[in-house]
C-alpha positions as CSV (number, residue, x, y, z in Angstrom):
1,M,-96.3,-0.8,-155.0
2,S,-99.3,0.0,-157.1
3,T,-100.0,-2.4,-159.8
4,S,-102.4,0.1,-161.5
5,P,-100.5,3.2,-162.0
6,T,-102.2,6.5,-162.5
7,S,-99.3,8.3,-164.2
8,A,-96.7,7.0,-166.6
9,L,-93.1,8.0,-166.2
10,D,-91.5,9.3,-169.3
11,P,-89.6,6.2,-170.7
12,A,-86.5,8.4,-171.4
13,I,-86.4,9.3,-167.6
14,A,-87.1,5.8,-166.3
15,E,-84.3,4.4,-168.6
16,R,-81.8,6.6,-166.7
17,L,-82.9,5.7,-163.3
18,K,-80.8,3.3,-161.1
19,R,-83.1,1.9,-158.4
20,T,-82.7,-0.2,-155.2
21,A,-83.8,-3.8,-155.2
22,D,-87.2,-2.6,-154.1
23,G,-87.4,-0.2,-157.2
24,L,-86.8,2.9,-155.3
25,V,-84.6,6.0,-155.8
26,P,-83.8,8.2,-152.8
27,A,-85.0,11.8,-153.2
28,V,-83.0,14.5,-151.2
29,V,-85.4,17.3,-150.6
30,Q,-84.1,21.0,-150.5
31,Q,-85.8,24.3,-149.9
32,H,-85.4,25.9,-153.4
33,D,-84.6,29.5,-152.3
34,T,-82.3,28.8,-149.4
35,G,-80.7,25.5,-150.2
36,E,-81.6,24.1,-146.8
37,V,-81.8,20.2,-147.0
38,L,-85.3,19.5,-145.5
39,M,-85.6,15.5,-145.7
40,L,-85.0,12.3,-147.6
41,G,-87.9,10.5,-149.2
42,W,-88.2,7.5,-151.6
43,M,-89.7,7.5,-154.9
44,D,-90.5,4.7,-157.5
45,D,-91.4,5.4,-161.2
46,E,-95.0,6.2,-160.1
47,A,-94.2,8.5,-157.3
48,L,-91.9,10.5,-159.6
49,A,-94.3,10.6,-162.4
50,R,-97.1,11.8,-160.1
51,T,-94.6,14.5,-158.7
52,L,-93.6,15.7,-162.2
53,A,-97.3,15.8,-163.2
54,T,-98.9,17.4,-160.3
55,G,-96.0,19.7,-159.0
56,R,-96.7,18.2,-155.5
57,A,-94.0,15.9,-153.9
58,T,-95.2,12.4,-153.8
59,Y,-93.3,9.7,-152.1
60,W,-93.4,5.8,-151.5
61,S,-93.7,5.1,-147.8
62,R,-91.5,2.0,-147.1
63,G,-93.2,1.5,-143.7
64,R,-96.8,1.9,-144.9
65,Q,-96.3,0.4,-148.2
66,E,-98.3,3.2,-149.8
67,Y,-98.0,6.4,-151.8
68,W,-98.2,9.7,-149.8
69,I,-98.4,13.3,-150.9
70,K,-96.4,15.4,-148.5
71,G,-98.7,17.6,-146.5
72,E,-102.0,15.9,-147.5
73,T,-102.8,15.3,-143.9
74,S,-100.6,17.7,-142.0
75,G,-101.0,20.8,-144.4
76,H,-97.2,21.1,-144.5
77,R,-97.1,20.9,-148.4
78,Q,-94.1,20.7,-150.6
79,W,-94.6,22.6,-153.9
80,V,-92.1,21.2,-156.5
81,T,-90.1,24.0,-158.3
82,E,-87.6,21.4,-160.0
83,V,-86.5,17.9,-160.0
84,R,-82.9,16.8,-160.9
85,L,-81.3,13.5,-161.4
86,D,-77.6,13.1,-160.3
87,C,-74.8,12.2,-162.6
88,D,-75.1,8.3,-161.7
89,G,-78.9,8.3,-162.1
90,D,-79.3,6.8,-158.5
91,T,-80.5,9.9,-156.6
92,L,-83.1,12.6,-157.1
93,L,-82.8,16.2,-155.9
94,V,-86.2,17.6,-155.5
95,K,-86.3,21.4,-154.9
96,V,-89.5,22.7,-153.2
97,D,-91.3,25.5,-151.7
98,Q,-92.1,24.0,-148.2
99,E,-95.0,25.1,-146.3
100,G,-94.4,24.7,-142.6
101,P,-92.1,22.1,-141.1
102,A,-90.9,19.3,-143.3
103,C,-90.2,16.8,-140.5
104,H,-93.0,14.7,-138.9
105,T,-91.5,15.7,-135.4
106,G,-92.5,19.3,-136.1
107,D,-88.9,20.5,-136.8
108,R,-88.3,22.6,-139.8
109,T,-85.9,19.8,-141.3
110,C,-85.4,16.2,-140.5
111,F,-81.8,17.1,-139.9
112,D,-82.4,19.6,-137.0
113,A,-82.2,17.4,-134.0
114,D,-79.1,15.5,-134.1
115,L,-75.7,17.3,-134.6
116,L,-73.1,14.9,-134.7
117,S,-70.0,17.1,-135.1
């Protein structure tokens, strides 16, 4: 992950986070007004700091090993309305106003395709 952070996460927030061995926290993304679960992303301290500072959802891509702002290339932006930390400090809930589909496949959510039961 980036060695030259552009944003600093509030130390009080950073202290509460329980990260994976890779320094990441899962971020469940939900449409703010309907409660629809859109996707799961991953954030480190820098991605969370950028998200809180800009109001644009920013994630760490585990595959590409880089930060990405949702919708920067697709136009399917996520405007953050609130970010919550769960009771254990190991999962974020990011409520957004989603423009267009949230999933890279073009589906509204990443959970549209495979109904298991």
